[in-house]
C-alpha atoms as one frame of an Amber mdcrd trajectory, in Angstrom:
protein
  -9.551 -25.461  16.460  -6.239 -23.717  17.059  -5.701 -21.766  20.240  -5.815
 -18.040  19.562  -3.354 -15.371  20.644  -2.956 -11.634  20.165  -0.298  -9.487
  18.583  -0.509  -5.790  19.410   1.270  -3.071  17.498   0.858   0.303  19.165
   1.512   3.535  17.290   2.249   6.685  19.276   2.493  10.074  17.647   0.641
  13.153  16.505  -1.768  13.966  13.710  -1.185  17.653  13.216  -1.174  19.043
  16.750  -3.486  16.337  18.158  -2.421  13.077  19.793  -2.865  10.119  17.469
  -6.130   8.162  17.866  -8.093   5.788  15.618 -10.277   8.782  14.710  -7.403
  10.720  13.136  -5.328   7.790  11.816  -5.549   7.711   8.014  -6.910   4.659
   6.213  -3.772   4.474   4.029  -1.704   3.915   7.174  -4.114   1.175   8.309
  -3.795  -0.519   4.907  -0.021  -0.276   5.113   0.177  -1.837   8.569  -2.184
  -4.650   7.512  -0.056  -5.511   4.477   3.206  -5.270   6.379   2.005  -7.403
   9.280   0.790 -10.087   6.876   4.262 -10.125   5.263   5.899 -10.296   8.713
   3.711 -13.190   9.830   3.698 -15.135   6.559   6.670 -14.131   4.399   6.702
 -17.195   2.181   3.232 -18.642   1.666  -0.118 -17.110   2.436  -2.072 -19.967
   0.860  -2.542 -22.168   3.927  -2.096 -19.559   6.624  -4.376 -19.474   9.679
  -7.139 -16.903   9.989  -5.972 -13.470  11.144  -8.555 -11.007  12.442  -8.034
  -7.337  13.157  -9.286  -4.629  15.486  -8.136  -1.041  15.964  -8.449   0.415
  19.467  -7.756   3.557  21.478  -4.515   4.018  23.387  -2.873   6.159  20.750
  -3.554   3.632  17.986  -3.516  -0.017  18.966  -3.579  -2.545  16.125  -4.762
  -5.879  17.545  -4.284  -9.008  15.439  -5.755 -12.328  16.548  -4.406 -15.526
  15.044  -3.132 -18.974  15.995  -0.958 -19.084  19.104   1.734 -20.847  17.062
   1.930 -17.831  14.723   2.020 -15.447  17.707   4.883 -17.401  19.295   6.826
 -17.417  16.008   6.291 -13.677  15.546   7.400 -12.988  19.127  10.574 -15.001
  18.540  11.359 -13.033  15.372  10.808  -9.704  17.158  13.047 -10.827  20.033
  15.790 -11.849  17.603  15.567  -8.546  15.706  15.871  -6.662  19.010  18.720
  -8.858  20.240  20.731  -8.699  17.010  19.660  -5.104  16.298  19.439  -6.253
  12.693  16.997  -7.591  10.112  19.724  -9.184   7.954  18.645 -12.726   8.852
  15.001 -12.241   7.828  13.246 -13.454   4.710  13.138 -10.662   2.094   9.406
  -9.933   2.549   9.760  -9.727   6.331  12.792  -7.462   6.050  10.929  -5.174
   3.639   7.939  -5.064   5.988  10.210  -3.930   8.849  11.781  -1.316   6.562
   8.340  -0.053   5.478   7.226   0.335   9.093  10.496   2.091   9.984  10.102
   4.403   7.004   6.576   5.391   8.041   7.793   5.954  11.610  10.471   8.364
  10.344   8.127  10.163   7.918   5.324  10.680  10.447   7.473  10.835  13.600
   5.636   7.813  15.010   6.854   5.432  17.662   5.950   1.735  17.361
């Protein structure tokens, strides 16, 4: 069995005048993050991908994804390159769109990821 690692995406913001928590985080936003993370992790083929499990936790909203350590390492490298280059130009189209979708939601809802 593959070794397992975690990817955490934390969302900080407000829902109305209340701090964001899993209790006031809309299901449509959960669905969006799930779809976008899958496209970030597996932009080309989802057929033979490793198992990815999900948990949502307190701490604003913490999305926790568990999957193979190899996938976690690859994702971490992509995030580091995006931060270093301050660009998504080099990404596969699905990954670039996923980043754009997350950025768009952040602007619309005034969230910080």
